[in-house]
N, C-alpha and C positions, 0 to 999 in steps of 0.2 A: 325368817320373814312367813307366816303365811298367806295363801293369793287362790283363799277360799271362794267359792262363786255360790253367792246367796241367787237359789233357784223360787220365782214366784210362779203361783198361779193364782191367775185375775178371777174372782168369781163376776159375772155381769148379767145385763140384762139384757139391752139391746145393744151395749156396745161405747159406747157415744166418748164416755174417759175413757178407750181402747187405743188408739191412736197415742195421745197423750203418757199416757203411763208408759208404752210404747217410747216415744220419744228420750221421756227422760231416762227412760235404762239402759238408751240406745247410747249414751252418755257412760255410761258407769261400766267400767271392766268390770266390775268385779260384780255382777246385775246379770241374770237373765229371765227373761220368762219363760218357761217353760211348758205349761199350761194353758187355757182359759175354759172356761167351763159355763154356758149361759143355761140358763132355766126359762128362755125361750128358744123356742124349738127355730125359729127365723130368725133368725138377728145375725145382724152386719156386725159384729163384732167377731163372729163367729166363723164365717169368712172372713174377715179383716187376717185375722193368725192364723188360718189353712195358705193364705197369700203369703203371707211371712214364712212358713213354715212350721207354725206355733203351734204345739198337739192340740186340739179343740174340741169341744161336742156341745150336746146340750142333756141335762137330764130332769126331770120332773121329779120330782118325793115320792110323788102318790102314784105315779105311771111303776116306777121302780120298783116300787111295794107293791104295786096289784103281776107286776110279774116275777113278783120271786126271788129278785134279785138281792 
């Protein structure tokens, strides 16, 4: 039997739905949220992810492109 884990990345704005996503995936043994990415620099969702030990950060395409990354 194959017991692969589905690793999920969540894209958010403020992150108001993130608690529900984390609650749903917590009950699934084969699912793990591994990264949270927000387009808002100040995001409650990013802070929540950090509290839960999930890698998280914000990224703005225009800013990223301007910095030449």
